[in-house]
ZASEMAR-165838 format. One record per residue (C-alpha): y, z, x; residue in one letter. Coordinates in steps of 0.25 Angstrom, whole numbers, padded with zeros to 4 digits, always signed. Each point is the difference from the previous one (the first is absolute). Layout:
YZXA ...
***
This chain:
-0016+0126-0003M +0011+0002+0009S -0002-0001+0015N +0003+0013+0008T +0006-0007+0012R +0015+0000+0001T +0007-0014+0001T +0014-0001+0007P +0011-0004-0010I +0006-0013+0005V +0013-0004-0007T +0005-0015+0000I +0013-0006-0005K +0000-0004-0014P -0004-0014-0003E +0012-0007-0007L -0008-0013-0003G +0012-0008+0001L -0007-0010+0009H -0009-0004-0012R +0012-0007-0006W +0005-0008+0011I -0009-0012-0002W +0000+0001-0016P +0016+0001+0001G +0001-0012+0009L -0009-0008-0009F +0008+0003-0012L +0013-0002+0006I -0004-0013+0007V -0007-0005-0012G +0012+0003-0010L +0011-0006+0008I -0009-0012+0005A +0004-0010-0011P +0015+0004+0003L -0001-0002+0015A -0009-0013+0000L +0008-0013+0001P -0005-0008-0012G -0011-0001-0010D -0010-0006+0010K +0000+0013+0008W -0001+0008-0013I -0012-0007-0003R -0006+0002+0014V +0003+0015-0002A -0008+0000-0013A -0011-0007+0007L +0000+0010+0011A -0001+0011-0011L -0012-0007-0005V -0007+0000+0014Y +0004+0015+0001V -0008+0003-0012A -0012-0008+0005L +0000+0006+0014A +0002+0014-0005S -0013-0002-0009G -0008-0006+0011L +0004+0011+0009N -0007+0010-0010I -0013-0008+0004L +0002-0004+0014V +0010+0011+0005G -0005+0012-0007L -0014-0002-0003T -0004-0009+0011G -0006-0011-0009L +0003-0014+0005L +0003-0009-0012D +0002-0015+0003L +0000-0004-0015G +0012+0009-0005Y +0008-0012-0006I -0011-0001-0010A +0006+0012-0007F +0014-0006+0001F -0006-0013-0007I -0005+0009-0011V +0013+0006-0003G +0008-0013+0000A -0010-0008-0009Y -0001+0012-0010T +0015-0001-0003T +0000-0015+0001A -0011-0001-0011I +0007+0011-0008F +0014-0005+0000T -0003-0015-0001V -0014-0002-0007N -0001+0012-0008T +0014+0004-0004F +0008-0013+0004G +0004-0004-0015P +0005+0014-0002L +0008+0001+0012L +0006-0014-0003E +0005+0006-0013A +0004+0013+0006N +0002+0001+0015P +0003+0015-0001L -0015+0002-0004A -0003-0001+0015L +0004+0015+0001W -0011+0005-0008W -0010-0011+0005I +0003+0003+0015L -0005+0014-0001P -0013-0005-0007I -0002-0010+0011S +0002+0011+0011V -0010+0009-0007L -0010-0012-0001V +0002-0004+0014A -0002+0014+0005I -0013+0001-0008V -0005-0014+0004L +0004+0002+0015A -0007+0014+0000G -0012-0006-0006I +0000-0011+0011A +0002+0010+0011G -0012+0008-0006S -0008-0013+0000I +0003-0003+0015I +0000+0015+0004G -0013+0004-0005Y -0009-0009+0007P +0008+0002+0013T -0001+0015+0000L -0010+0000+0011R +0005-0012+0008A +0009+0002+0012R +0007-0009+0010G -0004-0015+0000D -0009+0001-0012Y +0011+0007-0009L +0010-0011+0005A -0009-0011-0004I -0003+0005-0013M +0014+0003-0004T +0004-0014+0005L -0011-0007-0008G +0005+0008-0013F +0014-0005+0002G -0004-0014+0001E -0008+0001-0012I +0012+0005-0008V +0008-0011+0005R -0010-0011-0003I -0002+0006-0014V +0015-0002-0002S -0001-0015+0004I -0012-0003-0009N +0002+0009-0012W +0010-0010-0006T -0001+0005-0014E +0007+0013+0004F +0007-0002+0013T +0004-0015-0001G -0008-0004+0012G +0007-0006+0012A +0013-0002-0008V +0001+0015-0004G +0008+0006-0010I +0015-0003-0001R +0012+0005-0009N -0003+0014+0002I +0012+0007-0005P +0010+0006+0010P +0003+0015+0001L +0012-0001-0009G +0006+0012-0008L +0008-0008-0010T -0009-0011-0003G +0009-0011+0006S -0006-0011+0007G +0006+0002+0013V -0003+0013+0008V +0009+0003+0012P -0009+0003+0012P +0006+0013+0002A -0005+0005-0013L -0014-0005+0003T +0002+0007+0014Y +0003+0013-0006Y -0011+0000-0010V -0010-0002+0011I +0007+0010+0009F -0002+0011-0011V -0014-0004-0002V -0003+0001+0015V +0007+0013+0001A -0008+0006-0011I -0013-0005+0007L +0004+0006+0013L +0003+0013-0006L -0013+0000-0007L -0008-0003+0013L +0008+0010+0008A -0004+0011-0011S -0014-0005+0001L -0001+0001+0015I +0006+0014+0001A -0011+0005-0009S -0015+0003+0001P -0002-0015-0002V +0008-0004+0012G -0007+0010+0009R -0013-0004-0005A +0003-0015+0004W +0005+0004+0014V -0012+0009+0002A -0009-0012-0003I +0007-0008+0009R +0000+0010+0011E -0015+0005-0001D -0008-0004-0013E -0011+0009+0004L +0009+0013+0001V +0007-0004-0012A -0013+0000-0008A -0003+0014+0006S +0013+0005-0006M -0005-0004-0014G +0007-0013-0001I -0008-0010-0008R +0004-0011+0010T -0006-0012-0008R +0009+0004-0012R +0013+0001+0008Y -0003-0013+0007K -0002-0006-0014L +0013+0007-0004L +0007-0006+0012A -0004-0014-0005Y +0005+0002-0014V +0014+0006+0004V +0002-0011+0010G -0004-0011-0010A +0008+0006-0011S +0012+0000+0009T -0002-0015+0003A -0002-0003-0015G +0013+0007-0004V +0008-0008+0010I -0007-0013-0003G +0006+0002-0015V +0014+0000+0005F -0002-0011+0011F -0005-0009-0011A +0013+0003-0008H +0009-0002+0012M -0006-0013+0004N -0002-0005-0015Q -0013-0007+0003F -0013+0003+0007V -0011-0010+0005N -0011+0001+0011P +0010-0004+0011D +0008+0012-0002S -0012+0008+0005F -0006-0004+0013T -0011+0005+0009L +0011+0001+0011E +0007+0011-0009D -0011+0010+0002N +0002-0001+0015F +0016+0001-0001I -0001+0012-0009V -0010+0007+0010L +0009-0004+0011S +0012+0006-0006L -0007+0013-0002V -0004+0000+0015I +0014-0004+0004L +0007+0011-0007G -0010+0011+0003G -0014+0001-0007A -0002+0014-0006G +0015+0003-0002T +0007+0000-0013L +0013-0008+0005W -0006-0009+0011G -0005-0010-0010P +0013+0000-0007V +0008-0003+0013L -0011-0010+0005G +0001-0008-0014A +0016+0000+0000V +0001-0004+0015L -0010-0011-0001W +0005-0007-0014I +0014+0000+0005F -0004-0006+0014F -0008-0010-0007Q +0012-0004-0009A +0009-0001+0013V -0011-0008+0007A +0000-0011-0010R +0013-0005+0005D -0005-0002+0014F -0004-0015+0002S -0013+0003+0007V -0005+0008-0012V +0005-0011-0009Q -0009-0010+0008E -0011+0010+0001H -0001+0010-0011P -0013+0006+0005E +0009+0006+0011F +0005+0011-0009R -0014+0006-0002T -0003-0002+0015G +0012+0008+0004I -0004+0011-0009L -0014+0000+0007A +0006+0000+0013L +0010+0012-0003I -0012+0008-0006V -0008-0002+0013I +0012+0004+0009V +0003+0012-0009L -0014+0005+0001M +0000-0001+0015I +0014+0007+0001L +0000+0009-0012R -0014+0001-0006P +0005+0009-0011G +0010-0010-0006G +0015+0000-0001I +0000+0013-0008V -0009+0011+0006S +0004+0012-0009K -0012+0006-0004R -0003+0002-0015L +0003+0013-0008E -0013+0004-0006L +0006+0012-0008T +0013+0004-0005R -0004+0015-0002A +0006+0009+0010R -0005+0014+0004G +0007+0013+0005G +0008+0002+0012R -0009+0011+0005A -0015+0001+0002A -0006+0006-0013P -0011+0011+0001P -0013-0005+0006A -0010-0002-0011A -0012-0008-0004L -0005-0003-0014H -0013+0008-0001S -0012-0001-0009F -0006+0012-0007D -0015+0000+0000A +0000+0008-0012S +0006-0012-0008D -0013-0008+0003D -0011+0002-0011P -0011-0002+0010R -0006+0012+0007R +0007+0004+0012T -0013+0001+0008D -0002-0015-0002E +0004-0009+0012P +0013-0008+0000V -0006-0012+0006L -0015-0003+0000A -0005-0012+0008V -0014-0004-0002R -0009-0010+0008E +0012-0008+0004L -0003-0013+0007K +0010-0010+0006Q -0004-0013+0005V +0009-0011+0006F -0008-0013+0002G -0012+0004+0009G +0007+0013+0004L -0003+0013-0006T +0012+0009+0001A -0005+0012-0009L -0015+0003-0003E -0003+0010-0011S +0012+0009+0002V +0000+0012-0009S +0010+0012+0001F +0009+0009-0009E +0014+0005+0001L +0002+0013-0007R +0013+0006-0006R +0010+0006+0010G -0007-0006+0012E +0004-0008+0012V -0012-0009+0004L +0000-0006+0013G -0006-0014+0003L -0005-0001+0015M -0007-0010+0008G +0001-0010+0011P +0008-0013-0001N -0008-0010-0010G -0007+0012-0007A +0005-0005-0013G +0011+0011-0003K +0011-0009-0004S -0010-0009-0008T -0003+0012-0008L +0014+0003-0003L +0002-0014-0004N -0011+0001-0010A +0005+0013-0006V +0014-0005-0001S -0004-0013-0006G +0005-0009+0011V -0014-0006+0001T -0012+0001-0010R -0012+0007+0004A -0013-0009+0000T -0008+0011-0006A +0000+0015-0004G +0010+0008-0008S +0013+0007+0002I +0004+0011-0010E +0014+0006+0000F +0002+0011-0010Y -0012-0005-0007G +0005-0014-0002E -0007-0012+0007R +0010-0007+0009I -0008-0009+0009E +0003-0013-0008Q +0015+0003-0002L +0011-0007+0007E +0009+0008+0010S +0011+0000-0010S -0009+0006-0010A -0005+0010+0009V +0014+0005+0004A +0003+0002-0014T -0012+0010-0001R +0006+0008+0011G -0005-0005+0013V +0010-0003+0011A -0002-0004+0014R +0007-0003+0014T -0005-0011+0009F -0006+0000+0014Q +0013-0008+0005T +0012+0005-0007V +0004-0010-0011R +0013+0003-0006L +0009-0010-0007F +0009-0003+0012W +0011-0006-0006D +0002+0011-0010M +0007+0013+0002T -0008+0013+0001V +0004+0004-0014L -0003-0014-0006E -0014+0002+0006N -0002+0013-0007L +0005-0006-0013L -0011-0011+0001V -0009+0012+0001G +0005+0005-0013G -0001-0014-0006H -0011+0003-0011T +0010+0011-0006R +0012-0010+0000L -0007-0013-0005A +0003-0003-0015G +0005-0011-0009F +0006-0010+0009V +0011-0005-0008P +0007+0014+0001K +0002-0001+0015F +0008-0013-0003L +0011+0010-0005S +0011+0004+0010P +0003+0013-0008F -0002+0013+0007P -0009+0006-0011F -0011-0009+0004V +0000+0007+0014R -0002+0014-0006R -0015+0000+0004G +0003-0006+0013E +0010+0011+0003R -0011+0010-0003R -0010-0007+0009T +0011+0000+0011V +0001+0015-0001E -0015+0001+0001E -0001-0010+0012A +0011+0009+0007E -0008+0012-0002A -0013-0007+0006V +0008-0004+0012L +0005+0014+0002A -0014+0004-0001F -0004-0009+0011T +0012+0003+0009D +0006-0015-0002T +0011+0002-0010W +0011-0002+0011D -0005-0015+0002C -0001-0003-0015R +0011-0011+0001D -0006-0006+0013R -0008-0013+0000R -0014+0003+0002A -0001-0010+0012S +0011+0009+0007S -0009+0013+0000L -0008+0005+0012D -0015+0001+0000A +0000+0014-0005Y +0010-0002-0011Q -0008-0012-0005Q -0013+0008-0001R +0007+0011-0008R +0007-0010-0009V -0013-0007-0003E -0006+0013-0004I +0012+0003-0008A -0001-0013-0007R -0015+0003-0003A +0004+0013-0006L +0010-0006-0009M -0011-0006-0008T -0003+0014-0004R -0015-0001+0005P -0011+0010-0003R -0007-0005+0013M +0007-0005+0013L -0008-0009+0010L +0006+0001+0014L -0005-0011+0010D +0003+0005+0014E +0014+0006-0003P +0001+0006+0014A -0002-0013+0007A +0012-0002+0011G +0005+0014-0002L +0002+0010+0010N -0006+0015+0000E +0013+0006-0006S +0000-0011-0011E -0015+0002-0003T +0002+0015-0002R +0011-0003-0010D -0009-0010-0007L -0011+0010-0001A +0010+0010-0007R +0004-0011-0009L -0014-0003-0004I -0002+0015-0003A +0012+0000-0009S -0005-0012-0007I -0013+0007-0003R +0007+0012-0004A +0008-0008-0010A -0013-0004-0007G -0003-0013+0006V -0014-0002+0006D -0001-0008+0013V -0009-0009+0007I +0004-0001+0015L -0005-0010+0010I +0004+0004+0014E -0004-0002+0015H +0009+0011+0004D -0011+0011+0000M +0009+0012+0001D +0007-0005-0013L -0012-0003-0007L -0007+0013+0003M +0012+0008-0003T +0004-0007-0013A -0013-0002-0006S -0009+0009-0008D -0012-0009+0001R -0003-0012+0008I -0009-0012-0003V -0004-0008+0012V -0004-0015-0001L -0007-0008+0010D -0003-0015-0002H +0003+0001-0015G -0009+0012-0002V +0003+0015-0002I -0006+0008+0012I +0006+0014-0003A +0007+0007-0011D +0006+0014+0002G +0011+0010+0005P +0007-0003+0013P -0007+0010+0008D -0014-0005-0004E +0005-0015+0003I +0004+0004+0014R -0014+0004+0004R -0008-0010-0008N -0009-0008+0009P +0001-0013-0008A +0015+0001+0001V +0000+0002+0015L -0009-0011+0002E +0008-0010-0008A +0013+0004+0008Y -0006+0003+0013L -0013-0008+0001G -0014+0004+0001S +0001+0008+0013D +0010+0010-0007A -0004+0014+0000E 
***
């Protein structure tokens, strides 16, 4: 249903998007001319090693920078890839390669595929039990996993060769000759790394990347948008692990041998430091951090003090990271990620909101939308809700009223799946939802805002709304690896819908601004717009007028009326009595977790129990 309010048409200059190609162009130009410009084979080998660490840092950045998961055992996936190709090309197909060296070019793709599968499985193994862990616990668990893999590589001598390792891994030659120029090895690895970066960039600028960043920013809110947070955290482990596994294959062929000494505990901290050094959560920060550090390390080898004390190299990296975190906490590269490539129009579209037709529901229209029965919520020894029962009817704005600590937000948390009720039932359109997680509740058509505004602050307003439309965009993950435009058709349609919702809430003109740059009133309206992007049938508003002035509160009342007119039922918690009485058709009053009144606003104004709860026993 279209909103009857008129929205001013604001035009902006067309977005050329040329800035997108600065970093990719620089990477391609420098990468292609590097072997021609570097002085000798030694430095070409250094450049190839830098590319290996570019891939490692980029894969770890998916976990640490985008999803906010600290992984100190990341090198384990690198080990899996390296040993996979070593076993394939030496132990399994060794005799064949001796007779026909060119067979490497069909064995190598098999090695890469197997490495992806095995590294992905390893990522799942470490990812699944750590889904609930955070901070120190997560770091310890991943560190232990990394050491387990390294110790297995030492002791499983039948496959890994033990401490000796596996030697005579064939080089990355095209002609089958015994000597392979370092430049050829470099270019093979460069192509592989360029493809990996392209795939990761495509994945980041998709619903998958936005889900990862949303989880990092605020996991609770991400779940309330319908994002299955555990699934996406596990996916982050699999993608990061697969990236390390692929580059491990080519590292083994570049070195032509692998043994446990090639992979140390220290490498985990080095790769993590490169991510932080370049800029965690950016696409090109880890690339720059890896290149600068590997070349600096190569130069430092010629210093006499480093030759006498090799441990100084890692110490210098640690010192650089510490100083940089103080002076530039975001890293060398601070350019924010581009989380969508779809672009909308240059003028505000007609304000509109997706509406639900009650006639499409096979249930009787006189049955309640929401039915809460004998709901009880206990936290330890505190009873927050005690036998709460009420209904929300179609086309209704239901106000929840009560003094601080009455249990209003606790009730909304139970309805939206943020917390599970201790007892009682919650029916939404006839379906029991009290035991569902918040992401599942959201997909049923329940959206909410929070008492304190909780936007994804590092995203733009438009990206925030695209997260709200996540459930309509999510799909077969591999398709998002494609950089081709046809993959973005669904996203472009959702961008158009997001712009219509922004026009509906009078926030279209700030769609390209970062959420953290908005004022309090804009933040409130954008949070409501994001909730509306989930296409809810019921909207839960938790004190939306907090911090607003009188004029802004009146505008908010009109917006709530427009939302109700568009077919969305509303439950409103508010301490602003004028707004609550004006916007609500019926009000339920809570006091100490118990309903003390339920009726129309005029009746609630005169209710003695309500007056006593707010004003004390002496109130008349």
